[in-house]
PyMOL Python script that loads the backbone (N, CA, C, O; Angstrom):
from pymol import cmd

cmd.read_pdbstr("""\
ATOM      1  N   MET A   1       0.843  -1.162   0.000  1.00  0.00           N
ATOM      2  CA  MET A   1       0.000   0.000   0.000  1.00  0.00           C
ATOM      3  C   MET A   1       0.892   1.230   0.000  1.00  0.00           C
ATOM      4  O   MET A   1       1.938   1.257   0.649  1.00  0.00           O
ATOM      5  N   PHE A   2       0.474   2.221  -0.719  1.00  0.00           N
ATOM      6  CA  PHE A   2       1.195   3.479  -0.774  1.00  0.00           C
ATOM      7  C   PHE A   2       0.277   4.537  -0.177  1.00  0.00           C
ATOM      8  O   PHE A   2      -0.756   4.874  -0.755  1.00  0.00           O
ATOM      9  N   ALA A   3       0.662   5.055   0.982  1.00  0.00           N
ATOM     10  CA  ALA A   3      -0.138   6.060   1.675  1.00  0.00           C
ATOM     11  C   ALA A   3       0.740   7.260   1.991  1.00  0.00           C
ATOM     12  O   ALA A   3       1.949   7.131   2.184  1.00  0.00           O
ATOM     13  N   VAL A   4       0.116   8.421   2.040  1.00  0.00           N
ATOM     14  CA  VAL A   4       0.810   9.667   2.345  1.00  0.00           C
ATOM     15  C   VAL A   4       0.050  10.352   3.467  1.00  0.00           C
ATOM     16  O   VAL A   4      -1.179  10.414   3.441  1.00  0.00           O
ATOM     17  N   ILE A   5       0.778  10.868   4.457  1.00  0.00           N
ATOM     18  CA  ILE A   5       0.167  11.614   5.547  1.00  0.00           C
ATOM     19  C   ILE A   5       0.559  13.078   5.394  1.00  0.00           C
ATOM     20  O   ILE A   5       1.743  13.409   5.329  1.00  0.00           O
ATOM     21  N   GLU A   6      -0.431  13.943   5.337  1.00  0.00           N
ATOM     22  CA  GLU A   6      -0.172  15.376   5.283  1.00  0.00           C
ATOM     23  C   GLU A   6       0.117  15.843   6.700  1.00  0.00           C
ATOM     24  O   GLU A   6      -0.719  15.703   7.593  1.00  0.00           O
ATOM     25  N   TYR A   7       1.284  16.390   6.895  1.00  0.00           N
ATOM     26  CA  TYR A   7       1.748  16.758   8.223  1.00  0.00           C
ATOM     27  C   TYR A   7       0.891  17.830   8.886  1.00  0.00           C
ATOM     28  O   TYR A   7       0.569  17.717  10.069  1.00  0.00           O
ATOM     29  N   GLY A   8       0.527  18.845   8.159  1.00  0.00           N
ATOM     30  CA  GLY A   8      -0.184  19.983   8.731  1.00  0.00           C
ATOM     31  C   GLY A   8      -1.560  19.646   9.277  1.00  0.00           C
ATOM     32  O   GLY A   8      -1.944  20.139  10.338  1.00  0.00           O
ATOM     33  N   ASN A   9      -2.307  18.810   8.565  1.00  0.00           N
ATOM     34  CA  ASN A   9      -3.672  18.500   8.996  1.00  0.00           C
ATOM     35  C   ASN A   9      -3.883  17.015   9.294  1.00  0.00           C
ATOM     36  O   ASN A   9      -4.995  16.592   9.610  1.00  0.00           O
ATOM     37  N   ARG A  10      -2.822  16.235   9.192  1.00  0.00           N
ATOM     38  CA  ARG A  10      -2.843  14.789   9.471  1.00  0.00           C
ATOM     39  C   ARG A  10      -3.840  14.033   8.602  1.00  0.00           C
ATOM     40  O   ARG A  10      -4.395  13.015   9.014  1.00  0.00           O
ATOM     41  N   ARG A  11      -4.056  14.537   7.414  1.00  0.00           N
ATOM     42  CA  ARG A  11      -4.927  13.850   6.454  1.00  0.00           C
ATOM     43  C   ARG A  11      -4.140  12.720   5.803  1.00  0.00           C
ATOM     44  O   ARG A  11      -2.975  12.894   5.445  1.00  0.00           O
ATOM     45  N   ILE A  12      -4.769  11.580   5.651  1.00  0.00           N
ATOM     46  CA  ILE A  12      -4.126  10.426   5.023  1.00  0.00           C
ATOM     47  C   ILE A  12      -4.704  10.249   3.637  1.00  0.00           C
ATOM     48  O   ILE A  12      -5.920  10.243   3.449  1.00  0.00           O
ATOM     49  N   ARG A  13      -3.813  10.106   2.668  1.00  0.00           N
ATOM     50  CA  ARG A  13      -4.218   9.835   1.283  1.00  0.00           C
ATOM     51  C   ARG A  13      -3.705   8.446   0.917  1.00  0.00           C
ATOM     52  O   ARG A  13      -2.504   8.181   0.966  1.00  0.00           O
ATOM     53  N   ILE A  14      -4.624   7.573   0.552  1.00  0.00           N
ATOM     54  CA  ILE A  14      -4.257   6.247   0.079  1.00  0.00           C
ATOM     55  C   ILE A  14      -4.104   6.365  -1.432  1.00  0.00           C
ATOM     56  O   ILE A  14      -5.068   6.651  -2.142  1.00  0.00           O
ATOM     57  N   LEU A  15      -2.886   6.144  -1.919  1.00  0.00           N
ATOM     58  CA  LEU A  15      -2.605   6.341  -3.341  1.00  0.00           C
ATOM     59  C   LEU A  15      -2.759   5.075  -4.161  1.00  0.00           C
ATOM     60  O   LEU A  15      -2.899   5.141  -5.383  1.00  0.00           O
ATOM     61  N   GLY A  16      -2.735   3.935  -3.514  1.00  0.00           N
ATOM     62  CA  GLY A  16      -2.902   2.692  -4.249  1.00  0.00           C
ATOM     63  C   GLY A  16      -2.396   1.516  -3.444  1.00  0.00           C
ATOM     64  O   GLY A  16      -1.760   1.670  -2.401  1.00  0.00           O
ATOM     65  N   ALA A  17      -2.694   0.346  -3.956  1.00  0.00           N
ATOM     66  CA  ALA A  17      -2.231  -0.877  -3.318  1.00  0.00           C
ATOM     67  C   ALA A  17      -1.973  -1.921  -4.401  1.00  0.00           C
ATOM     68  O   ALA A  17      -2.708  -2.016  -5.384  1.00  0.00           O
ATOM     69  N   THR A  18      -0.930  -2.686  -4.199  1.00  0.00           N
ATOM     70  CA  THR A  18      -0.594  -3.761  -5.124  1.00  0.00           C
ATOM     71  C   THR A  18       0.209  -4.811  -4.366  1.00  0.00           C
ATOM     72  O   THR A  18       0.924  -4.493  -3.416  1.00  0.00           O
ATOM     73  N   ALA A  19       0.088  -6.038  -4.784  1.00  0.00           N
ATOM     74  CA  ALA A  19       0.839  -7.113  -4.137  1.00  0.00           C
ATOM     75  C   ALA A  19       2.315  -7.071  -4.513  1.00  0.00           C
ATOM     76  O   ALA A  19       3.168  -7.535  -3.755  1.00  0.00           O
ATOM     77  N   HIS A  20       2.614  -6.516  -5.681  1.00  0.00           N
ATOM     78  CA  HIS A  20       3.992  -6.492  -6.177  1.00  0.00           C
ATOM     79  C   HIS A  20       4.349  -5.109  -6.712  1.00  0.00           C
ATOM     80  O   HIS A  20       4.342  -4.891  -7.923  1.00  0.00           O
ATOM     81  N   PRO A  21       4.661  -4.169  -5.810  1.00  0.00           N
ATOM     82  CA  PRO A  21       4.990  -2.818  -6.280  1.00  0.00           C
ATOM     83  C   PRO A  21       6.325  -2.793  -7.014  1.00  0.00           C
ATOM     84  O   PRO A  21       7.277  -3.469  -6.624  1.00  0.00           O
ATOM     85  N   THR A  22       6.376  -2.021  -8.059  1.00  0.00           N
ATOM     86  CA  THR A  22       7.610  -1.812  -8.808  1.00  0.00           C
ATOM     87  C   THR A  22       7.987  -0.340  -8.686  1.00  0.00           C
ATOM     88  O   THR A  22       7.174   0.488  -8.273  1.00  0.00           O
ATOM     89  N   ALA A  23       9.206  -0.029  -9.044  1.00  0.00           N
ATOM     90  CA  ALA A  23       9.658   1.361  -8.988  1.00  0.00           C
ATOM     91  C   ALA A  23       8.796   2.243  -9.883  1.00  0.00           C
ATOM     92  O   ALA A  23       8.483   3.374  -9.510  1.00  0.00           O
ATOM     93  N   SER A  24       8.410   1.754 -11.042  1.00  0.00           N
ATOM     94  CA  SER A  24       7.593   2.560 -11.948  1.00  0.00           C
ATOM     95  C   SER A  24       6.186   2.777 -11.385  1.00  0.00           C
ATOM     96  O   SER A  24       5.605   3.841 -11.593  1.00  0.00           O
ATOM     97  N   TRP A  25       5.630   1.793 -10.678  1.00  0.00           N
ATOM     98  CA  TRP A  25       4.316   1.935 -10.065  1.00  0.00           C
ATOM     99  C   TRP A  25       4.354   3.021  -8.988  1.00  0.00           C
ATOM    100  O   TRP A  25       3.467   3.872  -8.927  1.00  0.00           O
ATOM    101  N   VAL A  26       5.377   2.987  -8.147  1.00  0.00           N
ATOM    102  CA  VAL A  26       5.523   3.978  -7.083  1.00  0.00           C
ATOM    103  C   VAL A  26       5.742   5.368  -7.676  1.00  0.00           C
ATOM    104  O   VAL A  26       5.152   6.344  -7.213  1.00  0.00           O
ATOM    105  N   ALA A  27       6.586   5.456  -8.695  1.00  0.00           N
ATOM    106  CA  ALA A  27       6.858   6.750  -9.327  1.00  0.00           C
ATOM    107  C   ALA A  27       5.585   7.333  -9.928  1.00  0.00           C
ATOM    108  O   ALA A  27       5.347   8.535  -9.802  1.00  0.00           O
ATOM    109  N   GLN A  28       4.766   6.518 -10.576  1.00  0.00           N
ATOM    110  CA  GLN A  28       3.530   7.013 -11.178  1.00  0.00           C
ATOM    111  C   GLN A  28       2.553   7.470 -10.103  1.00  0.00           C
ATOM    112  O   GLN A  28       1.900   8.500 -10.270  1.00  0.00           O
ATOM    113  N   ALA A  29       2.437   6.733  -9.012  1.00  0.00           N
ATOM    114  CA  ALA A  29       1.547   7.129  -7.920  1.00  0.00           C
ATOM    115  C   ALA A  29       2.005   8.462  -7.322  1.00  0.00           C
ATOM    116  O   ALA A  29       1.176   9.312  -6.997  1.00  0.00           O
ATOM    117  N   ALA A  30       3.312   8.647  -7.177  1.00  0.00           N
ATOM    118  CA  ALA A  30       3.848   9.903  -6.649  1.00  0.00           C
ATOM    119  C   ALA A  30       3.572  11.059  -7.614  1.00  0.00           C
ATOM    120  O   ALA A  30       3.216  12.156  -7.183  1.00  0.00           O
ATOM    121  N   LYS A  31       3.733  10.819  -8.903  1.00  0.00           N
ATOM    122  CA  LYS A  31       3.437  11.859  -9.900  1.00  0.00           C
ATOM    123  C   LYS A  31       1.965  12.253  -9.847  1.00  0.00           C
ATOM    124  O   LYS A  31       1.627  13.433  -9.943  1.00  0.00           O
ATOM    125  N   ASN A  32       1.096  11.263  -9.694  1.00  0.00           N
ATOM    126  CA  ASN A  32      -0.339  11.543  -9.596  1.00  0.00           C
ATOM    127  C   ASN A  32      -0.637  12.392  -8.366  1.00  0.00           C
ATOM    128  O   ASN A  32      -1.455  13.310  -8.426  1.00  0.00           O
ATOM    129  N   LEU A  33       0.028  12.089  -7.247  1.00  0.00           N
ATOM    130  CA  LEU A  33      -0.164  12.876  -6.033  1.00  0.00           C
ATOM    131  C   LEU A  33       0.275  14.320  -6.249  1.00  0.00           C
ATOM    132  O   LEU A  33      -0.436  15.244  -5.856  1.00  0.00           O
ATOM    133  N   VAL A  34       1.420  14.523  -6.859  1.00  0.00           N
ATOM    134  CA  VAL A  34       1.917  15.881  -7.101  1.00  0.00           C
ATOM    135  C   VAL A  34       0.943  16.656  -7.980  1.00  0.00           C
ATOM    136  O   VAL A  34       0.681  17.831  -7.726  1.00  0.00           O
ATOM    137  N   MET A  35       0.412  16.016  -8.998  1.00  0.00           N
ATOM    138  CA  MET A  35      -0.566  16.691  -9.860  1.00  0.00           C
ATOM    139  C   MET A  35      -1.826  17.052  -9.087  1.00  0.00           C
ATOM    140  O   MET A  35      -2.370  18.141  -9.268  1.00  0.00           O
ATOM    141  N   ASP A  36      -2.301  16.146  -8.222  1.00  0.00           N
ATOM    142  CA  ASP A  36      -3.482  16.435  -7.404  1.00  0.00           C
ATOM    143  C   ASP A  36      -3.220  17.603  -6.459  1.00  0.00           C
ATOM    144  O   ASP A  36      -4.079  18.468  -6.284  1.00  0.00           O
ATOM    145  N   LEU A  37      -2.041  17.630  -5.855  1.00  0.00           N
ATOM    146  CA  LEU A  37      -1.700  18.720  -4.948  1.00  0.00           C
ATOM    147  C   LEU A  37      -1.631  20.050  -5.694  1.00  0.00           C
ATOM    148  O   LEU A  37      -2.108  21.068  -5.195  1.00  0.00           O
ATOM    149  N   GLU A  38      -1.037  20.043  -6.889  1.00  0.00           N
ATOM    150  CA  GLU A  38      -0.958  21.263  -7.678  1.00  0.00           C
ATOM    151  C   GLU A  38      -2.349  21.769  -8.055  1.00  0.00           C
ATOM    152  O   GLU A  38      -2.601  22.974  -8.042  1.00  0.00           O
ATOM    153  N   ASP A  39      -3.247  20.848  -8.390  1.00  0.00           N
ATOM    154  CA  ASP A  39      -4.620  21.236  -8.723  1.00  0.00           C
ATOM    155  C   ASP A  39      -5.317  21.874  -7.519  1.00  0.00           C
ATOM    156  O   ASP A  39      -6.182  22.734  -7.685  1.00  0.00           O
ATOM    157  N   ALA A  40      -4.939  21.453  -6.309  1.00  0.00           N
ATOM    158  CA  ALA A  40      -5.530  21.990  -5.084  1.00  0.00           C
ATOM    159  C   ALA A  40      -4.802  23.245  -4.600  1.00  0.00           C
ATOM    160  O   ALA A  40      -5.189  23.834  -3.591  1.00  0.00           O
ATOM    161  N   GLY A  41      -3.758  23.654  -5.311  1.00  0.00           N
ATOM    162  CA  GLY A  41      -3.013  24.845  -4.937  1.00  0.00           C
ATOM    163  C   GLY A  41      -1.997  24.603  -3.831  1.00  0.00           C
ATOM    164  O   GLY A  41      -1.610  25.534  -3.126  1.00  0.00           O
ATOM    165  N   CYS A  42      -1.569  23.367  -3.680  1.00  0.00           N
ATOM    166  CA  CYS A  42      -0.594  22.999  -2.646  1.00  0.00           C
ATOM    167  C   CYS A  42       0.665  22.461  -3.318  1.00  0.00           C
ATOM    168  O   CYS A  42       0.706  22.259  -4.531  1.00  0.00           O
ATOM    169  N   ARG A  43       1.693  22.234  -2.497  1.00  0.00           N
ATOM    170  CA  ARG A  43       2.882  21.584  -3.028  1.00  0.00           C
ATOM    171  C   ARG A  43       3.542  20.786  -1.925  1.00  0.00           C
ATOM    172  O   ARG A  43       3.428  21.122  -0.747  1.00  0.00           O
ATOM    173  N   ALA A  44       4.221  19.744  -2.306  1.00  0.00           N
ATOM    174  CA  ALA A  44       4.955  18.913  -1.354  1.00  0.00           C
ATOM    175  C   ALA A  44       6.300  19.570  -1.079  1.00  0.00           C
ATOM    176  O   ALA A  44       6.982  20.022  -1.999  1.00  0.00           O
ATOM    177  N   GLU A  45       6.674  19.616   0.191  1.00  0.00           N
ATOM    178  CA  GLU A  45       7.955  20.198   0.562  1.00  0.00           C
ATOM    179  C   GLU A  45       8.964  19.137   0.993  1.00  0.00           C
ATOM    180  O   GLU A  45      10.162  19.285   0.754  1.00  0.00           O
ATOM    181  N   VAL A  46       8.487  18.074   1.621  1.00  0.00           N
ATOM    182  CA  VAL A  46       9.375  17.052   2.168  1.00  0.00           C
ATOM    183  C   VAL A  46       8.802  15.686   1.844  1.00  0.00           C
ATOM    184  O   VAL A  46       7.592  15.471   1.915  1.00  0.00           O
ATOM    185  N   LEU A  47       9.674  14.779   1.493  1.00  0.00           N
ATOM    186  CA  LEU A  47       9.277  13.393   1.288  1.00  0.00           C
ATOM    187  C   LEU A  47      10.141  12.517   2.187  1.00  0.00           C
ATOM    188  O   LEU A  47      11.368  12.521   2.086  1.00  0.00           O
ATOM    189  N   ILE A  48       9.492  11.775   3.058  1.00  0.00           N
ATOM    190  CA  ILE A  48      10.178  10.812   3.909  1.00  0.00           C
ATOM    191  C   ILE A  48       9.659   9.450   3.500  1.00  0.00           C
ATOM    192  O   ILE A  48       8.449   9.234   3.450  1.00  0.00           O
ATOM    193  N   ARG A  49      10.553   8.543   3.210  1.00  0.00           N
ATOM    194  CA  ARG A  49      10.091   7.249   2.723  1.00  0.00           C
ATOM    195  C   ARG A  49      10.618   6.141   3.598  1.00  0.00           C
ATOM    196  O   ARG A  49      11.714   6.222   4.152  1.00  0.00           O
ATOM    197  N   ASP A  50       9.810   5.100   3.712  1.00  0.00           N
ATOM    198  CA  ASP A  50      10.149   3.936   4.516  1.00  0.00           C
ATOM    199  C   ASP A  50      10.167   2.741   3.581  1.00  0.00           C
ATOM    200  O   ASP A  50       9.146   2.398   2.986  1.00  0.00           O
ATOM    201  N   ARG A  51      11.303   2.116   3.452  1.00  0.00           N
ATOM    202  CA  ARG A  51      11.433   0.980   2.539  1.00  0.00           C
ATOM    203  C   ARG A  51      11.380  -0.352   3.273  1.00  0.00           C
ATOM    204  O   ARG A  51      11.965  -1.338   2.825  1.00  0.00           O
ATOM    205  N   ASP A  52      10.683  -0.379   4.395  1.00  0.00           N
ATOM    206  CA  ASP A  52      10.564  -1.597   5.213  1.00  0.00           C
ATOM    207  C   ASP A  52       9.831  -2.670   4.424  1.00  0.00           C
ATOM    208  O   ASP A  52       8.771  -2.417   3.853  1.00  0.00           O
ATOM    209  N   GLY A  53      10.390  -3.844   4.397  1.00  0.00           N
ATOM    210  CA  GLY A  53       9.769  -4.969   3.680  1.00  0.00           C
ATOM    211  C   GLY A  53       8.689  -5.586   4.475  1.00  0.00           C
ATOM    212  O   GLY A  53       8.061  -6.544   4.024  1.00  0.00           O
TER     213      GLY A  53
END
""", "prot")
cmd.dss("prot")
cmd.show_as("cartoon", "prot")
cmd.util.cbc("prot")
cmd.orient("prot")
């Protein structure tokens, strides 16, 4: 599962889920999030990622 937590308001966005994530799948989900944020007039400032298996 790929989820993002907005720090300021603690809103959680579920971006997708797959049994076998690939680098291209994650990159596309992140691009989609950035486009959604831009449409809402926001922008991402920090990305913290956890690669725990």
